[in-house]
C-alpha positions in Angstrom: -14.5 11.6 -0.5 -14.2 7.3 -0.4 -14.5 5.9 3.0 -11.4 6.8 5.2 -9.9 3.0 6.3 -7.4 2.5 8.6 -4.9 1.3 5.3 -6.0 4.5 3.8 -4.6 7.3 6.4 -1.5 5.0 6.4 -0.6 6.2 2.7 -1.3 9.3 3.5 1.9 11.7 5.1 1.9 12.2 8.4 1.8 16.5 7.9 -1.6 15.4 5.7 -2.6 13.0 8.6 -2.4 15.8 11.1 -4.1 18.3 8.7 -7.3 16.1 8.2 -7.1 14.9 12.3 -7.9 18.7 13.2 -9.8 20.1 10.5 -11.8 17.0 10.7 -11.5 14.9 13.7 -13.3 14.7 17.2 -10.8 15.3 20.8 -12.1 12.7 22.5 -9.9 12.9 24.9 -5.8 13.5 26.0 -3.2 11.3 28.4 0.1 12.0 29.6 3.3 9.3 29.3 7.2 9.4 29.2 7.4 13.0 28.1 4.8 12.8 25.8 0.9 14.0 25.6 -1.4 12.0 24.0 -4.6 13.4 22.1 -7.3 11.0 21.3 -9.4 11.9 18.5 -12.4 9.6 16.6 -11.7 10.3 12.7 -14.2 8.8 10.3 -14.8 5.8 12.6 -11.0 5.8 13.4 -9.2 6.4 16.8 -6.0 8.4 16.0 -3.8 9.2 18.5 -1.3 12.4 18.0 1.5 12.0 20.0 2.9 15.8 21.6 6.4 16.1 23.0 5.7 17.5 26.7 8.6 20.3 26.5 8.4 21.2 23.0 4.4 20.9 21.8 5.9 19.4 18.5 4.0 16.6 17.0 5.8 13.9 17.1 3.8 10.7 15.7 0.8 10.3 14.7 -0.6 6.6 14.8 -4.1 4.8 14.7 -5.0 2.8 17.9 -8.3 -0.1 18.3 -10.7 -0.8 21.1 -8.2 -2.8 23.6 -5.4 0.2 23.7 -8.1 2.7 24.4 -9.0 0.5 27.5 -5.7 -0.3 28.7 -4.5 3.6 27.6 -7.7 6.2 29.0 -8.2 4.2 32.5 -9.9 7.7 32.8 -12.8 7.2 29.8 -16.0 9.2 30.1 -19.3 8.3 28.5 -18.4 9.7 25.5 -16.0 7.2 24.7 -17.5 4.3 26.9 -20.4 4.4 24.8 -18.2 4.1 21.0 -16.2 1.7 22.1 -19.6 -1.1 22.7 -20.4 0.0 19.6 
C-alpha cells in the first residue's frame, strides 16, 4: 500500500475513510461538542476526527485535523498525545 497522505485520504469516499479508520487507526481520545461526540484517531501519521451525533451515534463527519487544533480542542490530553505532538 502506498503512503497515506492527507490528500489521498480526502480523495476516499466517506465510507472508505471510516472503514480505514476503524480497521487501521488508533483511537487516542474523545471529546463532546454541542450535540456531537468527536473521536480522535491516529492513522498512518494523520490525525483524523470522527464526528458522531450524540443522540443517534451516527457518524456525520470525517475530517483530518492538525496539531494546533488538537492542542486547542483536547485540553485534557494524555501523555501519549503530548508525545506525538512533540514529534
